[in-house]
C-alpha positions as CSV (number, residue, x, y, z in Angstrom):
1,M,70.0,-32.4,-49.0
2,Q,68.3,-33.7,-45.9
3,T,65.5,-33.1,-44.2
4,T,65.4,-32.9,-39.7
5,T,61.8,-35.2,-38.6
6,A,60.2,-35.5,-35.2
7,T,62.3,-38.6,-34.5
8,S,65.3,-35.5,-35.2
9,L,66.6,-38.1,-37.8
10,L,68.3,-36.5,-41.0
11,L,66.4,-38.6,-43.7
12,P,66.4,-38.0,-47.5
13,P,63.4,-34.6,-48.2
14,P,61.2,-38.0,-49.9
15,L,61.8,-39.9,-46.9
16,A,61.4,-37.7,-44.6
17,A,58.2,-35.9,-46.2
18,D,56.7,-39.3,-45.9
19,L,57.2,-40.7,-42.5
20,T,56.7,-36.8,-41.3
21,K,53.0,-37.8,-41.8
22,H,53.0,-40.5,-40.2
23,S,52.7,-41.1,-35.9
24,W,55.7,-42.7,-35.3
25,S,56.6,-44.7,-31.5
26,D,60.2,-45.7,-30.5
27,V,60.3,-49.4,-30.5
28,G,64.3,-49.4,-28.9
29,T,67.0,-50.9,-30.4
30,G,68.0,-53.8,-32.7
31,E,70.7,-56.4,-32.5
32,S,72.6,-54.3,-34.3
33,G,72.4,-51.8,-32.4
34,A,70.5,-49.5,-34.5
35,T,67.3,-47.5,-33.4
36,V,64.3,-48.9,-35.0
37,L,61.2,-46.4,-34.8
38,R,57.7,-47.8,-35.5
39,F,55.4,-45.7,-38.2
40,D,51.9,-47.0,-38.3
41,R,49.6,-45.5,-41.6
42,P,46.5,-44.0,-41.6
43,N,45.5,-46.5,-44.3
44,G,46.3,-49.5,-41.8
45,T,50.4,-50.3,-43.1
46,T,53.5,-50.1,-40.7
47,V,56.6,-49.5,-41.8
48,F,59.7,-49.7,-39.7
49,L,63.1,-47.6,-40.0
50,K,66.1,-48.6,-38.5
51,S,69.4,-46.5,-38.5
52,R,72.7,-45.5,-36.7
53,P,75.3,-43.0,-37.0
54,F,77.1,-43.6,-40.4
55,D,80.4,-44.9,-39.6
56,T,82.3,-47.9,-41.0
57,A,80.0,-49.9,-38.6
58,A,76.7,-49.1,-40.8
59,R,78.4,-51.4,-42.5
60,P,75.8,-54.0,-41.7
61,L,72.9,-52.3,-41.7
62,F,73.5,-52.2,-45.9
63,D,74.2,-55.7,-46.2
64,E,70.7,-56.2,-44.4
65,G,69.0,-54.3,-46.6
66,E,70.8,-55.8,-49.5
67,R,70.3,-59.3,-48.3
68,L,66.8,-58.8,-47.0
69,G,66.1,-56.6,-50.8
70,W,67.7,-60.1,-52.2
71,M,65.3,-62.1,-50.4
72,H,62.0,-60.3,-50.9
73,A,62.7,-60.0,-54.6
74,V,63.2,-64.2,-54.6
75,G,59.8,-64.4,-53.3
76,L,60.4,-65.1,-49.7
77,P,58.6,-63.8,-46.2
78,V,60.8,-61.3,-45.6
79,P,59.9,-57.3,-45.4
80,G,60.5,-55.0,-48.7
81,I,63.2,-52.6,-48.4
82,A,61.4,-48.8,-49.2
83,S,64.9,-47.3,-49.6
84,V,68.7,-47.4,-48.0
85,A,70.7,-44.5,-47.8
86,G,73.7,-43.1,-46.3
87,G,76.9,-41.6,-46.4
88,D,78.0,-42.2,-49.6
89,H,76.2,-45.8,-50.0
90,A,72.5,-43.3,-50.7
């Protein structure tokens, strides 16, 4: 089941529950063609959500998530990945 948030995106319920608690702004479109949203948490941390309609062109976002996750795990200075979801890749 997915939940619609104030951002009008369908998100997995745990992610939607977290993100709806925070103010957000539209960053725009990234180089991948994805929509990028910024969520500012009260504790001063910032979370970014990258999304695009699920189709075969969405695969680069999953690939990017895998690369960033690996780079973060080996200690490179890249953002951590909190969640990757969508289609049959959830």
